[in-house]
C-alpha positions in Angstrom: -10.6 4.8 -39.3 -7.3 5.9 -40.9 -4.2 6.0 -38.8 -4.0 9.9 -39.2 -7.6 10.1 -37.8 -6.7 7.7 -34.9 -3.8 9.9 -34.0 -5.7 13.0 -34.1 -8.4 11.7 -31.8 -5.9 10.2 -29.3 -4.0 13.7 -29.2 -7.4 15.4 -28.6 -8.2 12.9 -25.9 -4.9 13.3 -24.1 -5.1 17.1 -24.2 -8.8 17.2 -23.0 -10.1 18.9 -26.1 -12.0 16.0 -27.6 -15.8 16.5 -28.2 -18.3 14.0 -27.1 -19.0 12.8 -30.7 -15.3 12.3 -31.2 -14.9 10.4 -28.0 -17.7 8.0 -29.1 -15.9 7.5 -32.4 -12.6 6.7 -30.7 -14.2 4.4 -28.1 -16.1 2.8 -30.9 -12.9 2.0 -32.7 -11.3 0.5 -29.7 -14.4 -1.6 -28.9 -14.5 -2.8 -32.5 -10.8 -3.8 -32.3 -11.4 -5.5 -29.0 -14.2 -7.6 -30.3 -11.9 -9.0 -32.9 -9.8 -10.5 -30.1 -10.9 -13.9 -28.7 -7.7 -15.3 -27.1 -8.7 -14.5 -23.4 -11.1 -16.7 -21.6 -14.0 -15.4 -19.5 -12.2 -15.9 -16.2 -9.2 -14.0 -17.3 -11.4 -11.2 -18.5 -13.3 -11.1 -15.2 -10.0 -11.0 -13.2 -8.6 -8.2 -15.3 -11.9 -6.2 -15.3 -11.8 -6.4 -11.4 -8.2 -5.3 -11.3 -8.7 -2.3 -13.6 -11.9 -1.4 -11.8 -10.0 -1.1 -8.6 -7.6 1.3 -10.2 -10.1 3.6 -11.8 -10.0 6.9 -9.7 -13.4 8.1 -8.5 -12.6 11.4 -7.2 -14.7 14.2 -5.5 -17.7 12.1 -5.5 -20.0 14.9 -4.5 -19.8 16.0 -8.1 -20.2 12.7 -10.1 -19.4 12.6 -13.9 -22.3 12.6 -16.3 -23.9 9.1 -16.6 -23.0 9.0 -20.4 -19.4 9.6 -19.8 -19.3 7.0 -17.0 -20.7 4.4 -19.5 -18.0 5.2 -22.0 -15.4 4.6 -19.2 -16.8 1.2 -18.6 -16.9 0.4 -22.4 -13.2 1.6 -22.6 -12.3 -0.7 -19.6 -13.7 -3.7 -21.4 -11.8 -2.7 -24.6 -8.5 -2.1 -22.8 -8.6 -5.7 -21.4 -9.0 -7.3 -24.9 -6.9 -4.9 -26.9 -3.3 -5.9 -26.4 -1.7 -4.1 -29.2 -2.5 -0.5 -28.2 0.6 1.0 -26.5 -1.3 3.3 -24.1 -1.7 3.2 -20.4 -5.2 3.7 -18.9 -3.7 6.1 -16.3 -2.2 8.3 -19.1 -5.5 9.2 -20.6 -7.2 12.4 -19.5 -11.0 12.5 -18.8 -13.1 14.7 -21.0 -14.3 18.0 -19.8 -12.0 18.0 -16.8 -10.6 21.0 -15.0 -6.9 20.9 -15.7 -4.7 20.6 -12.6 -1.4 22.5 -12.7 1.3 20.4 -11.2 4.5 22.5 -11.0 6.9 19.7 -9.7 10.1 18.2 -10.7 10.1 14.5 -11.5 10.1 13.2 -7.8 10.9 9.5 -7.5 11.5 7.5 -4.3 15.0 8.0 -2.8 17.3 5.5 -4.4 19.4 5.6 -1.2 16.4 4.5 0.9 17.5 1.1 2.0 16.2 -1.2 4.8 18.5 -1.1 7.7 19.2 -3.9 10.3 20.5 -2.8 13.7 21.7 -5.5 16.1 22.3 -5.5 19.9 25.8 -4.0 19.4 24.3 -1.1 17.6 25.8 -2.0 14.2 23.8 -0.7 11.2 23.8 -3.1 8.3 22.4 -1.9 4.7 20.3 -4.9 3.8 20.1 -3.9 0.1 23.7 -5.1 -0.3 22.8 -8.7 0.8 22.2 -10.8 -2.3 20.8 -14.4 -2.5 24.3 -15.8 -2.4 25.3 -14.0 0.8 25.2 -15.1 4.3 25.9 -13.2 7.5 26.8 -14.9 10.7 26.5 -12.8 14.0 25.9 -13.5 17.6 24.3 -17.0 17.2 22.3 -16.0 14.1 22.5 -16.9 10.3 21.1 -14.2 8.2 20.6 -14.7 4.4 18.2 -13.9 1.5 16.4 -16.8 -0.1 15.4 -17.2 -3.7 12.0 -15.6 -3.1 13.7 -12.4 -1.8 12.9 -12.9 1.9 15.6 -12.0 4.5 15.8 -15.2 6.5 16.8 -15.3 10.2 18.0 -18.8 11.5 19.4 -19.5 14.9 22.5 -21.5 15.4 23.6 -23.7 18.4 24.4 -20.6 20.4 20.7 -19.9 21.2 21.5 -17.5 24.2 23.5 -15.0 22.1 21.2 -15.5 19.2 18.2 -14.4 21.1 19.4 -10.8 21.3 17.0 -8.0 20.2 17.1 -7.2 16.5 15.7 -4.1 14.7 14.7 -3.6 11.1 13.9 -0.2 9.9 12.5 0.7 6.4 13.0 4.4 5.5 10.5 6.1 3.3 10.7 4.6 -0.2 11.8 1.1 0.9 10.2 -2.1 2.2 11.3 -5.6 3.0 10.2 -9.2 3.5 11.5 -11.2 6.4 11.3 -14.8 7.7 11.8 -14.9 11.5 13.5 -17.9 13.2 10.2 -19.5 14.0 9.2 -19.5 10.3 6.8 -16.4 10.6 6.8 -14.3 7.4 6.6 -10.6 7.7 6.1 -8.0 5.0 7.3 -4.7 6.5 6.0 -1.5 4.7 7.8 1.8 4.2 8.6 4.1 7.1 8.2 1.2 9.6 10.2 -0.4 12.3 10.1 -4.0 13.6 11.9 -5.1 16.7 12.2 -8.8 17.6 14.3 -11.4 19.2 16.7 -13.4 17.0 15.7 -17.0 17.8 12.2 -16.5 19.1 12.9 -19.1 21.8 11.2 -17.6 24.9 8.0 -18.8 26.4 6.3 -16.4 24.1 7.1 -15.1 20.6 7.0 -11.3 20.8 7.7 -8.5 18.3 7.3 -4.7 18.4 5.8 -2.9 15.4 5.7 0.8 14.5 4.3 1.5 11.1 2.6 -1.3 8.9 3.3 -4.9 8.4 1.6 -8.0 7.1 2.2 -11.3 9.1 1.9 -14.9 8.2 2.4 -16.4 11.7 3.4 -20.0 11.7 2.1 -22.4 14.5 4.7 -23.3 17.1 5.0 -25.7 19.9 7.7 -26.2 22.4 9.3 -29.6 23.4 6.6 -30.3 25.7 3.9 -29.9 23.0 2.7 -26.6 24.4 1.6 -24.0 21.8 3.6 -20.8 21.9 1.5 -17.6 21.2 2.8 -14.9 18.9 2.3 -11.3 20.2 2.6 -8.0 18.2 3.0 -5.0 20.4 2.3 -1.6 18.9 1.2 1.7 20.2 -1.9 1.3 22.5 -2.7 -2.3 21.4 -1.4 -5.8 21.5 -2.5 -8.6 19.1 -2.2 -12.3 20.2 -2.3 -15.0 17.7 -1.4 -18.7 17.2 -1.2 -19.2 13.5 -2.9 -16.7 11.2 -2.6 -14.0 8.4 -3.3 -10.4 9.2 -2.3 -6.8 8.6 -1.6 -4.1 11.1 -1.3 -0.4 10.3 -0.2 1.6 13.3 2.0 4.6 12.2 2.8 7.1 15.0 1.4 10.1 13.2 -2.0 8.3 12.4 -4.9 8.9 14.7 -6.2 5.4 14.0 -4.8 1.9 14.2 -6.3 -0.7 11.9 -6.0 -4.5 12.2 -7.2 -6.6 9.3 -7.6 -10.4 9.7 -7.6 -12.6 6.6 -7.1 -16.1 8.1 -7.3 -17.7 11.5 -8.2 -15.8 14.7 -6.6 -13.1 16.8 -7.2 -11.4 20.0 -6.8 -7.7 20.2 -6.3 -5.9 23.5 -6.1 -2.2 24.0 -3.4 -0.8 26.2 -3.7 2.3 28.3 -0.7 3.8 30.1 -2.5 3.6 33.5 -3.6 0.0 32.8 -7.3 0.9 33.3 -10.3 0.2 31.2 -8.6 -2.3 28.9 -10.7 -3.9 26.1 -10.2 -7.4 24.6 -11.9 -8.7 21.5 -11.7 -11.5 19.1 -11.5 -10.9 15.4 -12.7 -13.3 12.8 -11.5 -13.6 9.2 -12.8 -10.8 7.0 -13.0 -8.3 9.9 -11.0 -5.1 10.5 -10.7 -3.4 13.8 -10.3 0.4 13.9 -8.8 1.8 17.2 -9.0 5.5 17.9 -5.6 6.0 19.5 -6.8 9.1 21.5 -10.1 7.8 23.0 -9.3 4.0 22.7 -12.7 3.5 21.2 -12.9 0.4 18.9 -14.9 0.2 15.8 -15.2 -2.7 13.3 -16.0 -3.2 9.6 -16.0 -6.1 7.2 -13.4 -6.4 4.5 -14.8 -6.6 1.1 -11.6 -7.7 -0.6 -7.9 -7.9 0.0 -7.2 -4.4 -1.2 -5.7 -3.6 2.3 -2.7 -5.8 1.3 -2.1 -4.2 -2.1 0.9 -2.4 -0.8 2.7 -5.7 -0.6 2.5 -6.0 -4.4 3.7 -2.4 -5.1 0.5 -0.4 -5.0 -0.9 2.5 -3.1 -4.5 1.8 -2.2 -7.0 4.5 -1.4 -10.5 3.6 -0.2 -12.3 6.8 0.4 -9.4 8.6 2.1 -9.2 12.4 2.5 -6.5 14.4 0.8 -4.7 14.7 4.2 -4.6 10.8 4.5 -3.5 10.5 0.9 -0.6 13.0 1.3 0.4 11.2 4.5 0.7 8.0 2.7 2.6 9.4 -0.2 5.1 11.1 2.2 6.0 7.6 3.4 7.2 6.7 0.0 8.5 9.8 -1.6 11.1 12.0 0.0 8.8 15.0 0.6 6.5 16.6 3.1 3.1 18.1 2.4 1.6 21.4 3.5 -2.0 21.4 2.9 -3.9 24.8 2.8 -6.9 24.8 5.1 -9.1 25.9 2.1 -8.5 22.6 0.4 -11.6 20.3 0.9 -11.0 16.8 2.3 -12.3 15.1 -0.7 -12.7 11.4 -1.2 -10.2 9.3 -3.1 -10.6 5.9 -4.5 -8.2 3.7 -6.5 -5.0 1.6 -6.7 -1.9 3.3 -8.2 1.5 1.6 -8.8 4.3 2.9 -6.6 6.6 2.8 -9.7 5.0 6.1 -10.8 6.6 9.3 -9.9 5.0 11.6 -7.4 4.0 13.9 -10.3 2.1 11.2 -12.0 0.4 10.0 -8.8 -0.8 13.5 -8.0 -2.0 14.0 -11.6 -3.9 10.7 -11.4 -5.6 11.6 -8.2 -6.6 15.2 -8.9 -7.3 15.3 -12.6 -11.0 15.1 -12.3 -12.8 18.2 -11.2 -10.6 19.0 -8.2 -9.3 22.6 -8.4 -6.0 22.2 -6.7 -2.4 22.8 -7.6 0.9 21.7 -6.2 4.0 23.7 -5.7 7.4 22.3 -4.7 9.2 24.5 -2.1 12.4 22.6 -1.2 10.8 19.3 -1.2 7.9 20.7 0.8 4.8 20.2 -1.4 2.3 23.0 -1.0 -1.2 22.0 -1.7 -3.7 24.7 -2.3 -6.8 25.7 -4.3 -6.1 26.5 -7.8 -6.0 30.2 -8.4 -8.5 31.3 -11.0 
């Protein structure tokens, strides 16, 4: 295939005007080129296949794409793994026979001024983005510094009484942070979240309060008498008790459900009612997720198939069958916008993993480019979502 012909087919593909015969010709070239590459072993291929498969958007599943087109997507996935010289992003390509989505937005990116803020007992607000690896803060019996891995590390000094004052970390929309508490527990705090904890964690019990989402790797801890000290995470209408384990809690105030996902160890979850009645207490095992209805306090459970729930820690949005309402809610916690969804827009079902480095425009285009007749209008950073006008 000559270079001019390749360029012609790529342009047709990106503009959605390519014919099925031309599509097969294009993918045939990709697969032929891919088959000539043999520098990646089978394990690496399998890993990349799984990663790309997680990213492929499967939208509006009540109207699946034709089988033949789906097979071509699979072939393209395999080719893309092996073909390292083509300067194209999988996400930039447009599916064939799609209904074009009109996205009339400016190029909206996360707010550059959105930085994690640390608030101490005295009410001082400290912009943590200004703390570099070489910097150390000393305040009220605490040393606070950033280590080489990018974690903000809290370490108590000799003045343990002062050092046990309450501390608060808040991550505005568009920011997140990694912490190491004084007991050695690691915490990844997602955007639009707040974590409250005591400086040196030296009480009879280690306790933190969470609003939003965080992933915890809790270190085991014993006191001078050899007694194990439990670790408690308090959040709206539930308390999680652990010894040493890895888990994720998602409990935003405006979400109707709270989810707790366990990856290692064991945790006890107890529901909290304001009137202290009808409490429920359950033990979670690794690979389980609890789903708490915050209105009825009903608990449901499901098995975790993979670690996709943690993908936000590595810079990805992750959607596993969410409705458009849930998707927009997640996006509003990263980009400086609000969404207003017209009641006529169907809930839909969204799957995929998308890098947070994309602009909001690109994310919306990815999510809605396949057979979903919606458009987005920006009105003073209020994103109006409505059915596309014919």
